[in-house]
VOGU-3710 file (C-alpha; in Angstrom, 3 decimals, decimal comma):
1> mkailvedey> -1,192/116,685/15,520  -0,861/119,831/13,454  -2,771/122,987/14,362  -3,292/126,620/13,435  -4,101/129,562/15,691  -6,631/132,129/14,500  -6,393/135,070/16,905  -5,906/138,783/16,131  -4,618/139,772/19,588  -0,854/139,236/19,606
11> lareeleyli> -0,405/138,717/23,337  -3,358/136,318/23,550  -1,989/134,371/20,590  1,467/134,141/22,118  0,096/133,002/25,476  -2,090/130,342/23,852  0,789/129,041/21,754  2,984/128,828/24,852  0,372/126,807/26,717  -0,246/124,467/23,790
21> tthsdieivg> 3,446/123,762/23,138  4,185/123,409/26,867  1,413/120,931/27,590  1,133/118,954/24,356  3,009/117,677/21,334  0,846/119,679/18,938  2,768/121,408/16,142  1,642/124,919/15,350  1,897/125,227/11,540  0,124/128,540/11,028
31> rfedgidalk> -0,841/131,734/12,858  -3,508/134,030/11,501  -5,165/137,291/12,472  -7,742/137,230/9,668  -10,525/134,724/9,036  -10,228/134,784/5,246  -6,482/134,095/5,397  -7,092/131,170/7,745  -9,797/129,718/5,481  -7,531/129,911/2,421
41> fvqdtqvdvi> -4,829/128,099/4,337  -6,949/125,182/5,528  -8,451/124,736/2,064  -4,975/123,905/0,784  -3,340/122,404/3,888  -4,733/119,665/6,075  -4,555/120,321/9,809  -5,902/118,383/12,760  -6,933/121,237/15,052  -7,976/124,880/14,738
51> fldinipsld> -7,842/127,110/17,780  -10,247/129,839/16,846  -11,154/133,232/18,245  -14,605/134,596/17,332  -13,987/138,324/17,071  -11,524/138,353/14,146  -11,399/140,503/10,981  -12,877/139,750/7,533  -14,670/136,524/8,495  -15,708/136,041/12,109
61> gvllgksisk> -14,872/132,820/13,928  -18,396/131,423/13,881  -18,732/131,791/10,107  -15,234/130,407/9,635  -16,098/127,445/11,867  -19,279/126,764/9,873  -17,296/126,733/6,624  -14,694/124,392/8,034  -17,322/122,067/9,501  -18,459/121,257/5,945
71> fakkpyivfi> -15,062/119,812/4,982  -15,019/116,120/4,167  -12,278/115,600/6,719  -13,073/118,000/9,529  -10,390/119,283/11,883  -11,245/119,665/15,567  -12,385/123,225/16,303  -11,600/124,736/19,670  -13,128/128,174/20,197  -11,125/130,479/22,451
81> taykehalea> -13,105/133,669/23,067  -14,206/136,298/25,510  -17,861/135,990/24,410  -20,158/133,524/26,190  -23,116/134,196/23,946  -21,730/132,239/20,974  -21,409/128,932/22,817  -24,659/127,494/21,435  -23,638/128,284/17,826  -20,252/126,734/18,451
91> feieafdyil> -21,645/123,432/19,583  -24,234/123,399/16,781  -21,273/123,068/14,429  -19,839/120,343/16,636  -16,931/122,351/18,051  -14,678/120,245/20,204  -14,549/122,808/23,015  -15,423/126,410/23,907  -12,949/128,120/26,230  -13,442/131,583/27,659
101> kpyhearits> -10,752/134,182/28,098  -8,748/134,951/30,186  -6,983/131,602/29,841  -6,664/129,288/32,815  -3,764/126,893/32,478  -5,571/123,985/34,090  -8,540/124,438/31,716  -6,242/124,502/28,653  -4,314/121,465/29,925  -7,519/119,478/30,436
111> mlqrlqaahd> -8,735/120,367/26,938  -5,419/119,361/25,388  -5,482/115,995/27,120  -9,021/115,297/25,914  -8,058/116,473/22,442  -5,158/114,042/22,263  -7,352/111,221/23,528  -10,020/112,005/20,874  -7,401/112,155/18,156  -5,912/108,798/19,229
121> rdaeitylpt> -9,381/107,227/19,360  -10,347/108,538/15,946  -7,079/107,324/14,487  -7,746/103,807/15,756  -11,116/103,575/14,026  -9,990/105,173/10,777  -9,537/102,519/8,114  -6,056/101,781/6,819  -5,363/102,647/3,164  -3,764/99,262/2,637
131> iersgiknki> -4,731/96,259/4,732  -1,515/94,404/4,920  -2,007/93,853/8,664  -4,491/91,166/7,855  -2,061/89,524/5,465  -3,910/90,733/2,380  -1,613/92,555/-0,029  -2,376/94,527/-3,199  -5,756/95,508/-1,805  -7,108/98,895/-0,793
141> nlwknekimv> -10,250/99,999/1,043  -12,326/102,495/-0,952  -15,677/104,089/-0,101  -18,794/103,964/-2,226  -22,338/104,765/-1,026  -21,157/104,666/2,609  -19,773/101,152/2,137  -16,144/100,046/2,231  -15,220/98,277/-0,983  -12,080/96,095/-0,920
151> tdiddiyyas> -10,471/96,753/-4,305  -7,422/95,432/-6,147  -4,806/98,175/-6,409  -4,122/97,072/-9,996  -7,733/97,935/-10,910  -7,181/101,629/-10,174  -6,822/103,731/-13,331  -6,381/107,192/-11,866  -7,296/109,438/-8,941  -8,140/113,101/-8,650
161> aqekvtlvyt> -8,199/115,611/-5,803  -11,569/117,255/-5,050  -11,231/119,691/-2,130  -10,514/117,458/0,903  -11,599/114,242/-0,808  -9,678/112,047/-3,247  -11,798/110,416/-5,981  -10,519/107,089/-7,252  -11,548/105,582/-10,600  -11,504/102,040/-11,847
171> rmdeyslhms> -12,829/100,904/-15,212  -16,407/100,689/-13,973  -16,707/102,708/-10,748  -15,883/105,894/-8,878  -14,909/105,730/-5,215  -13,859/108,241/-2,559  -11,223/108,538/0,084  -11,236/110,946/3,011  -7,560/111,727/2,674  -5,402/114,064/0,640
181> isefhnslpq> -4,121/112,965/-2,743  -0,569/113,130/-1,350  -1,430/110,688/1,412  -3,147/108,392/-1,075  -0,164/108,475/-3,444  2,179/107,541/-0,573  0,034/104,461/0,144  0,368/103,122/-3,407  3,164/101,184/-5,150  5,380/103,953/-6,448
191> elffrchrsy> 6,578/101,928/-9,396  3,029/101,789/-10,753  1,443/105,088/-9,790  2,779/108,461/-10,903  1,800/111,898/-9,578  1,395/113,549/-12,999  -0,234/116,691/-11,686  -0,856/118,227/-8,247  -4,470/117,015/-8,583  -3,966/113,688/-10,349
201> iinitkirei> -2,376/110,284/-9,926  -2,248/107,791/-12,763  -1,613/104,085/-13,040  1,045/104,073/-15,752  0,029/100,565/-16,905  -3,404/101,928/-17,822  -2,247/104,656/-20,210  -3,645/104,115/-23,709  -2,523/107,275/-25,522  -0,183/110,200/-24,850
211> ipwfnntyll> -1,371/113,380/-26,560  0,998/116,385/-26,930  -0,575/119,484/-25,367  0,339/123,138/-24,983  3,601/124,267/-23,278  5,170/120,884/-24,116  2,881/119,047/-21,733  0,599/116,053/-22,350  -2,918/114,770/-22,005  -3,256/111,080/-21,193
221> kmkdleyevp> -6,058/108,867/-22,358  -6,623/105,840/-20,183  -7,556/102,388/-21,360  -11,353/101,827/-21,468  -12,040/105,410/-20,338  -12,749/108,626/-22,228  -11,461/110,979/-19,544  -8,176/112,775/-20,324  -5,725/113,265/-17,457  -3,233/116,220/-17,698
231> vsrsnvkefr> 0,484/116,045/-17,050  1,602/119,300/-15,470  4,616/121,154/-16,793  6,543/120,571/-13,570  6,142/116,786/-13,961  6,811/116,468/-17,683  10,507/115,685/-17,399  9,993/112,809/-14,933  7,039/111,541/-16,989  9,176/111,434/-20,129
241> qimni> 11,846/109,494/-18,295  9,344/106,989/-17,023  7,681/106,517/-20,427  10,941/106,723/-22,428  9,673/109,603/-24,546
//
């Protein structure tokens, strides 16, 4: 699991990190003293757990927790605070735990064990991007109207990143996936699907027209669709090689 710490007291943050790394395999990928900085980070980077103090600058922990709880793929939130009075608000936003300072090692250890168990349980019930375990290849599970739709990978035209959700488009339908676009791209056949932009993946067999655009980039028109997909400047060279331009 990957986690961030949001705590403006240096000694408290150091003690908490020591306890977490000593009693779990959680990787601390960010440390923040300010609520706004933490929010910006988790909007761009997927983490599994947020250890969150309440009395922090710019955006207090409760408001930050409420914002994070609206994400499509919600990280676990563990409040670590000296204030008892916010416990009800914390659990209204479905916080995983609410731990009072000063830290007690046994309490932290117990929380970490339950956190790992919850993560393992959730991972077991999360659908697989591809379902080769059942012997079915070239299929993918996509969501539409709270239903799982088994779809041919070859039917996918392109995908786009929308906050914490990836939208997937076929000729007729739009689907969603609760994973990052990077994770989705890694689950696809790399010889067919190209990451043309940080927010887009395309099926190169579905390209109908390549339109020169500004800064020597391109817009791509897909077969049967009117939507135009951009190729970012950083991906133009590889795209030209793939398409022999």
